[in-house]
Kinemage of the C-alpha trace (Angstrom):
@kinemage 1
@onewidth
@group {chain A} dominant
@subgroup {mainchain}
@vectorlist {calphas} color= white
{ca met a 1} P -31.706 -28.926 -1.900
{ca asn a 2} L -32.779 -28.988 -5.674
{ca phe a 3} L -34.873 -31.212 -7.244
{ca tyr a 4} L -34.291 -32.184 -11.543
{ca ser a 5} L -36.307 -33.744 -13.731
{ca ile a 6} L -34.327 -35.253 -16.655
{ca arg a 7} L -35.466 -36.630 -20.123
{ca his a 8} L -33.018 -38.039 -22.299
{ca leu a 9} L -34.128 -39.321 -25.782
{ca thr a 10} L -31.896 -41.284 -28.221
{ca arg a 11} L -33.282 -42.186 -31.829
{ca tyr a 12} L -31.318 -44.487 -34.167
{ca arg a 13} L -32.706 -44.831 -37.694
{ca tyr a 14} L -31.679 -47.082 -40.247
{ca ser a 15} L -31.936 -46.661 -43.784
{ca gln a 16} L -32.646 -50.112 -44.146
{ca pro a 17} L -34.122 -52.442 -41.468
{ca val a 18} L -31.646 -53.957 -39.037
{ca ser a 19} L -32.411 -57.444 -38.159
{ca glu a 20} L -30.983 -57.507 -34.415
{ca ser a 21} L -30.031 -54.652 -31.900
{ca ile a 22} L -28.420 -55.436 -28.688
{ca met a 23} L -27.877 -52.197 -26.048
{ca gln a 24} L -26.689 -51.400 -22.892
{ca thr a 25} L -27.389 -47.661 -21.605
{ca arg a 26} L -26.246 -45.835 -18.413
{ca met a 27} L -28.695 -43.216 -17.906
{ca his a 28} L -30.320 -43.828 -14.484
{ca pro a 29} L -28.766 -41.413 -11.893
{ca arg a 30} L -26.495 -42.741 -9.247
{ca ser a 31} L -27.808 -42.487 -5.397
{ca asp a 32} L -25.073 -41.341 -3.141
{ca ser a 33} L -24.320 -38.943 -0.353
{ca gln a 34} L -24.872 -35.987 -2.952
{ca gln a 35} L -28.171 -37.111 -4.810
{ca his a 36} L -30.903 -39.382 -4.461
{ca cys a 37} L -32.478 -40.383 -7.681
{ca leu a 38} L -36.512 -40.571 -6.794
{ca ala a 39} L -37.773 -42.086 -10.026
{ca phe a 40} L -36.573 -43.449 -13.075
{ca ser a 41} L -37.977 -45.260 -16.283
{ca leu a 42} L -36.748 -46.364 -19.665
{ca ser a 43} L -38.890 -46.967 -22.380
{ca val a 44} L -37.709 -48.574 -25.434
{ca ser a 45} L -39.182 -48.642 -28.941
{ca pro a 46} L -39.789 -51.566 -30.551
{ca arg a 47} L -40.933 -52.933 -26.956
{ca cys a 48} L -38.585 -55.450 -25.591
{ca arg a 49} L -38.126 -56.658 -21.840
{ca val a 50} L -35.354 -54.917 -20.463
{ca phe a 51} L -33.133 -56.157 -17.858
{ca thr a 52} L -31.157 -54.649 -14.847
{ca tyr a 53} L -27.693 -54.511 -13.149
{ca arg a 54} L -25.245 -52.801 -11.324
{ca asp a 55} L -21.476 -53.022 -12.572
{ca his a 56} L -18.625 -52.954 -10.158
{ca phe a 57} L -18.476 -49.021 -10.211
{ca gly a 58} L -22.083 -49.044 -8.491
{ca asn a 59} L -23.504 -48.003 -11.828
{ca asn a 60} L -27.005 -48.959 -12.769
{ca val a 61} L -27.022 -50.655 -16.427
{ca his a 62} L -30.052 -51.476 -18.265
{ca his a 63} L -29.713 -53.741 -21.159
{ca phe a 64} L -31.900 -55.608 -23.691
{ca asp a 65} L -32.095 -57.385 -26.840
{ca ile a 66} L -34.617 -56.676 -30.052
{ca pro a 67} L -33.870 -59.826 -32.275
{ca gly a 68} L -36.818 -58.970 -34.546
{ca glu a 69} L -36.536 -56.788 -37.753
{ca his a 70} L -36.685 -52.711 -37.066
{ca gly a 71} L -35.803 -49.788 -38.834
{ca gln a 72} L -35.289 -47.152 -35.845
{ca leu a 73} L -34.447 -47.653 -32.224
{ca val a 74} L -35.783 -45.056 -29.732
{ca ile a 75} L -34.651 -44.909 -26.101
{ca val a 76} L -36.468 -42.453 -23.865
{ca ala a 77} L -35.101 -42.200 -20.105
{ca glu a 78} L -36.966 -40.085 -17.694
{ca ser a 79} L -35.802 -39.518 -13.880
{ca val a 80} L -36.374 -37.589 -11.218
{ca val a 81} L -33.166 -36.324 -8.562
{ca glu a 82} L -32.848 -34.732 -5.161
{ca gln a 83} L -29.796 -32.919 -5.194
{ca gln a 84} L -28.275 -32.468 -1.769
{ca ser a 85} L -26.457 -28.758 -0.920
{ca ile a 86} L -22.852 -29.263 -1.234
{ca pro a 87} L -20.224 -27.216 0.796
{ca asp a 88} L -17.651 -25.205 -1.093
{ca ile a 89} L -14.248 -26.660 -1.007
{ca pro a 90} L -11.405 -24.504 0.815
{ca ala a 91} L -8.792 -22.618 -1.232
{ca phe a 92} L -5.876 -24.659 -0.631
{ca leu a 93} L -5.461 -27.923 1.703
{ca ser a 94} L -2.431 -28.221 4.571
{ca pro a 95} L 1.050 -28.268 3.915
{ca asp a 96} L 1.585 -32.487 4.680
{ca ala a 97} L -1.431 -32.536 1.897
{ca trp a 98} L 0.780 -34.562 -0.844
{ca gln a 99} L 1.652 -36.853 1.877
{ca ala a 100} L -1.759 -37.521 3.204
{ca leu a 101} L -2.974 -38.061 -0.500
{ca asp a 102} L -0.089 -40.658 -0.669
{ca ala a 103} L -1.191 -42.373 2.778
{ca met a 104} L -4.875 -42.740 1.403
{ca val a 105} L -3.814 -44.434 -1.772
{ca arg a 106} L -1.315 -46.866 -0.146
{ca ser a 107} L -4.170 -47.500 2.142
{ca gly a 108} L -7.108 -47.784 -0.114
{ca asp a 109} L -8.592 -49.239 -3.575
{ca tyr a 110} L -7.875 -46.654 -5.875
{ca trp a 111} L -5.537 -48.266 -8.365
{ca glu a 112} L -8.046 -48.120 -11.193
{ca met a 113} L -8.102 -44.263 -10.776
{ca ile a 114} L -4.395 -43.706 -10.829
{ca leu a 115} L -3.484 -46.320 -13.807
{ca pro a 116} L -3.611 -45.418 -17.295
{ca ser a 117} L -6.797 -46.705 -19.105
{ca gln a 118} L -8.325 -46.964 -22.562
{ca phe a 119} L -9.076 -43.408 -23.178
{ca ala a 120} L -7.060 -41.453 -20.603
{ca thr a 121} L -3.296 -42.694 -21.187
{ca glu a 122} L 0.319 -41.018 -21.209
{ca thr a 123} L 0.882 -40.227 -24.738
{ca ala a 124} L 3.896 -38.108 -26.149
{ca ala a 125} L 1.213 -35.129 -26.814
{ca leu a 126} L 0.114 -35.606 -23.442
{ca leu a 127} L 3.492 -35.318 -21.775
{ca asp a 128} L 4.429 -32.296 -23.914
{ca leu a 129} L 1.070 -30.861 -22.545
{ca ala a 130} L 2.136 -31.411 -18.789
{ca lys a 131} L 5.308 -29.856 -19.271
{ca arg a 132} L 3.637 -26.648 -21.141
{ca leu a 133} L 1.102 -26.563 -18.198
{ca glu a 134} L 3.392 -27.376 -15.435
{ca val a 135} L 1.863 -30.156 -14.057
{ca val a 136} L 4.266 -31.536 -11.303
{ca arg a 137} L 3.704 -31.816 -7.845
{ca arg a 138} L 3.745 -28.133 -6.686
{ca asp a 139} L 1.827 -26.272 -4.032
{ca asp a 140} L -0.770 -28.546 -2.505
{ca pro a 141} L -2.756 -31.153 -4.855
{ca leu a 142} L -6.075 -29.286 -4.536
{ca gln a 143} L -4.412 -26.123 -6.005
{ca leu a 144} L -2.821 -27.854 -8.580
{ca val a 145} L -6.419 -29.316 -9.610
{ca gln a 146} L -7.702 -26.057 -9.301
{ca glu a 147} L -5.119 -24.495 -11.560
{ca leu a 148} L -5.336 -27.361 -14.057
{ca asn a 149} L -9.144 -27.022 -14.208
{ca gln a 150} L -8.860 -23.282 -15.415
{ca arg a 151} L -5.910 -23.694 -17.345
{ca leu a 152} L -7.592 -26.993 -19.734
{ca phe a 153} L -10.494 -24.406 -19.993
{ca glu a 154} L -8.140 -21.774 -21.516
{ca tyr a 155} L -6.272 -24.395 -23.776
{ca phe a 156} L -8.992 -26.148 -25.475
{ca glu a 157} L -11.803 -24.277 -27.790
{ca tyr a 158} L -14.973 -25.799 -27.578
{ca val a 159} L -16.287 -27.001 -30.604
{ca pro a 160} L -19.293 -29.571 -30.956
{ca arg a 161} L -18.830 -32.599 -32.752
{ca ser a 162} L -15.074 -31.638 -33.487
{ca thr a 163} L -14.174 -35.108 -32.280
{ca arg a 164} L -15.595 -38.526 -32.567
{ca val a 165} L -16.770 -41.142 -29.918
{ca asp a 166} L -13.610 -43.039 -30.093
{ca ser a 167} L -11.131 -39.994 -30.559
{ca pro a 168} L -7.842 -40.651 -28.855
{ca ile a 169} L -6.833 -37.467 -26.605
{ca asp a 170} L -3.880 -36.747 -28.841
{ca glu a 171} L -6.487 -35.272 -31.513
{ca ala a 172} L -7.880 -32.952 -29.087
{ca ile a 173} L -4.660 -31.943 -27.612
{ca thr a 174} L -3.108 -31.531 -30.870
{ca asn a 175} L -5.866 -29.331 -32.481
{ca arg a 176} L -6.359 -27.592 -28.857
{ca arg a 177} L -10.405 -28.083 -29.514
{ca gly a 178} L -12.949 -30.625 -28.392
{ca val a 179} L -15.895 -31.478 -26.592
{ca cys a 180} L -16.635 -32.233 -22.687
{ca gln a 181} L -15.356 -36.252 -23.151
{ca asp a 182} L -12.030 -34.663 -24.697
{ca phe a 183} L -11.533 -32.385 -21.454
{ca ala a 184} L -12.160 -34.914 -19.116
{ca his a 185} L -10.010 -37.456 -20.605
{ca thr a 186} L -7.331 -35.096 -20.915
{ca met a 187} L -7.215 -33.680 -17.308
{ca ile a 188} L -7.710 -37.325 -16.047
{ca ala a 189} L -4.354 -38.537 -17.816
{ca leu a 190} L -2.537 -35.366 -16.636
{ca leu a 191} L -3.583 -35.920 -13.096
{ca arg a 192} L -2.654 -39.674 -12.855
{ca his a 193} L 0.749 -38.724 -14.406
{ca val a 194} L 1.369 -36.798 -10.852
{ca arg a 195} L -0.319 -39.833 -9.464
{ca ile a 196} L -3.710 -38.091 -8.027
{ca pro a 197} L -6.318 -40.491 -8.349
{ca ala a 198} L -9.086 -39.385 -11.174
{ca arg a 199} L -12.316 -40.977 -12.567
{ca tyr a 200} L -14.474 -40.085 -15.489
{ca val a 201} L -18.131 -38.652 -14.653
{ca ser a 202} L -20.954 -38.757 -16.674
{ca gly a 203} L -24.526 -37.408 -16.263
{ca tyr a 204} L -26.092 -34.217 -16.939
{ca leu a 205} L -26.030 -30.159 -16.218
{ca tyr a 206} L -28.742 -28.065 -15.331
{ca arg a 207} L -28.201 -24.685 -17.270
{ca gly a 208} L -30.240 -21.875 -15.682
{ca arg a 209} L -31.117 -18.389 -17.054
{ca glu a 210} L -27.827 -16.998 -15.425
{ca asp a 211} L -25.628 -19.729 -15.984
{ca his a 212} L -23.258 -19.134 -18.959
{ca asp a 213} L -21.964 -22.887 -19.572
{ca arg a 214} L -20.404 -23.424 -22.778
{ca ser a 215} L -21.147 -26.890 -22.875
{ca thr a 216} L -24.320 -27.685 -25.395
{ca pro a 217} L -27.348 -28.085 -22.860
{ca asp a 218} L -29.008 -30.562 -25.148
{ca ala a 219} L -26.603 -33.591 -24.583
{ca ser a 220} L -25.452 -35.499 -21.889
{ca his a 221} L -22.328 -34.281 -20.264
{ca ala a 222} L -18.965 -35.144 -18.381
{ca trp a 223} L -16.438 -33.965 -15.762
{ca ile a 224} L -14.534 -35.785 -13.372
{ca asp a 225} L -13.856 -36.868 -9.910
{ca val a 226} L -10.605 -35.949 -8.114
{ca leu a 227} L -9.397 -37.586 -4.704
{ca met a 228} L -8.561 -35.187 -2.246
{ca pro a 229} L -7.231 -35.796 1.322
{ca his a 230} L -9.871 -34.366 3.941
{ca leu a 231} L -12.340 -34.150 1.330
{ca gly a 232} L -12.649 -37.295 -0.635
{ca trp a 233} L -13.877 -36.923 -4.038
{ca val a 234} L -14.543 -33.677 -5.523
{ca gly a 235} L -15.900 -32.954 -8.801
{ca phe a 236} L -14.200 -30.672 -11.308
{ca asp a 237} L -15.766 -29.659 -14.761
{ca pro a 238} L -12.742 -28.328 -17.237
{ca thr a 239} L -15.400 -27.686 -19.815
{ca asn a 240} L -16.989 -24.979 -18.121
{ca asn a 241} L -13.978 -24.243 -15.419
{ca leu a 242} L -16.494 -24.962 -12.322
{ca val a 243} L -16.422 -27.052 -9.598
{ca ala a 244} L -19.090 -29.899 -9.959
{ca his a 245} L -21.839 -28.645 -7.424
{ca gln a 246} L -25.677 -28.492 -7.285
{ca arg a 247} L -26.209 -28.671 -11.456
{ca his a 248} L -24.089 -31.514 -11.912
{ca ile a 249} L -25.987 -34.678 -11.891
{ca arg a 250} L -24.224 -37.981 -11.655
{ca ala a 251} L -25.329 -40.933 -13.935
{ca ala a 252} L -22.225 -43.184 -14.031
{ca ile a 253} L -18.422 -43.429 -12.832
{ca gly a 254} L -15.310 -45.055 -14.382
{ca arg a 255} L -12.108 -45.086 -15.296
{ca asp a 256} L -12.753 -43.202 -18.709
{ca tyr a 257} L -15.668 -42.951 -21.254
{ca ala a 258} L -15.172 -46.489 -22.152
{ca asp a 259} L -17.009 -47.349 -18.657
{ca val a 260} L -20.069 -45.134 -18.907
{ca pro a 261} L -21.307 -44.442 -22.186
{ca pro a 262} L -24.898 -43.553 -22.162
{ca thr a 263} L -25.617 -46.273 -24.837
{ca his a 264} L -23.301 -49.025 -26.161
{ca gly a 265} L -24.770 -51.529 -28.026
{ca ile a 266} L -24.305 -53.162 -31.882
{ca tyr a 267} L -26.890 -53.904 -34.590
{ca arg a 268} L -26.530 -56.602 -37.294
{ca gly a 269} L -27.617 -55.430 -40.954
{ca lys a 270} L -26.133 -53.761 -44.115
{ca thr a 271} L -27.433 -49.972 -43.722
{ca ser a 272} L -26.451 -46.552 -42.954
{ca ser a 273} L -27.317 -45.210 -39.692
{ca glu a 274} L -27.957 -41.929 -37.990
{ca leu a 275} L -27.731 -40.952 -34.608
{ca tyr a 276} L -29.919 -38.252 -32.621
{ca val a 277} L -29.842 -37.217 -29.095
{ca ala a 278} L -32.015 -34.776 -27.129
{ca val a 279} L -31.806 -34.058 -23.491
{ca his a 280} L -34.029 -31.525 -21.302
{ca val a 281} L -33.280 -31.056 -17.850
{ca asp a 282} L -35.734 -28.870 -15.573
{ca ala a 283} L -35.236 -27.850 -12.292
{ca arg a 284} L -37.777 -27.167 -9.425
{ca glu a 285} L -37.622 -26.257 -5.541
{ca thr a 286} L -40.013 -28.992 -4.579
{ca ala a 287} L -40.220 -32.442 -5.599
{ca pro a 288} L -42.759 -33.399 -7.832
{ca ala a 289} L -45.636 -35.801 -7.575
{ca leu a 290} L -43.940 -38.861 -8.479
{ca asp a 291} L -47.298 -40.907 -9.207
{ca arg a 292} L -47.462 -38.613 -12.509
{ca lys a 293} L -46.144 -38.533 -15.656
{ca met a 294} L -43.600 -35.634 -16.327
{ca ala a 295} L -45.121 -32.903 -18.277
{ca ile a 296} L -43.213 -32.645 -21.851
{ca pro a 297} L -41.312 -29.567 -22.411
{ca glu a 298} L -42.967 -27.078 -25.066
{ca asp a 299} L -39.637 -27.336 -26.867
{ca trp a 300} L -39.411 -31.297 -26.864
{ca ser a 301} L -41.746 -31.707 -30.217
{ca val a 302} L -39.246 -29.237 -31.846
{ca leu a 303} L -36.410 -31.656 -30.562
{ca val a 304} L -37.937 -34.878 -31.989
{ca glu a 305} L -39.102 -33.364 -35.284
{ca arg a 306} L -35.168 -32.783 -35.902
{ca ala a 307} L -34.837 -36.555 -35.566
{ca gln a 308} L -37.040 -36.954 -38.622
{ca gln a 309} L -34.563 -35.649 -41.069
{ca pro a 310} L -32.805 -38.386 -43.540
{ca pro a 311} L -29.584 -39.583 -42.125
{ca glu a 312} L -26.373 -37.962 -43.411
{ca thr a 313} L -23.486 -40.295 -42.253
{ca his a 314} L -23.160 -43.984 -43.275
{ca ala a 315} L -21.723 -46.739 -41.213
{ca pro a 316} L -19.550 -50.146 -42.002
{ca pro a 317} L -22.197 -52.706 -43.465
{ca ile a 318} L -22.330 -55.332 -40.311
{ca asp a 319} L -22.186 -55.746 -36.810
{ca leu a 320} L -22.227 -51.852 -36.106
{ca gln a 321} L -21.215 -50.418 -32.630
{ca gln a 322} L -23.793 -47.959 -31.471
{ca met a 323} L -22.361 -45.042 -28.860
{ca gln a 324} L -22.949 -41.646 -28.265
{ca gln a 325} L -20.736 -39.039 -27.530
{ca gln a 326} L -20.938 -36.542 -24.793
{ca gln a 327} L -20.632 -33.077 -25.573
């Protein structure tokens, strides 16, 4: 059993004040059979009233409206999560695993995780990649997924900011480089191509000194869940060629990124904008005292200082979408 403290800072800065911001966030870690969120808080500046609800995937959603004039929007999400020990998955399944999987799909409500979605869809580039990687019904489902997890890790070069938050998968497939969001969408689309239910997972990845993940440690992370007979939903991280285990902290699940962005909103005004994100995940063996404010890590002030740099990117002039890509 492990305990994690997560701090996720998001700052939108505007060169000219905007007149209104409307925002949704999905940063509240899920509580399920694998993990339990012990505490969560969301701080917003300018101050406003924050409302909460659960979407149809069971994700915790916070939303708010800031109608007054403001030059920046800062969101700080803090959470404490207890992560259960997860047993290792087997190397392969029984010979009738494909038939068992089809029976699960027929008897269950998995259609949303089999059909194409906004970012995980079949394109000519994806079908060509499926042929190159031999993504067909062979061996057993688990062996195919494990092999695909490794082959996508080898196929893609991990390059932060090489794609945009709304980039189609063809861009990453053609250039053979991307970020965790692209890796996850590509793997989901390939698995749905052979009728294996797959879903997108948004969350955080703890990196210890002995870990050598290639994903960016100071950003949110994304991986996938795959439905397997006898095992249920099993997580795979093609960005790092990992089975999602105790270090993966789940915040939200959906068909693809469009269902689960950490922040999603708009502002009204003619201005240029800059997004800055900083994430810090700390691990401990015992649960922290929940009635105390989480200690600020030594490097947090350095991360926040970076947000003071002047904006470098320019956005369209009015009603602008604000989303953060998962690296």
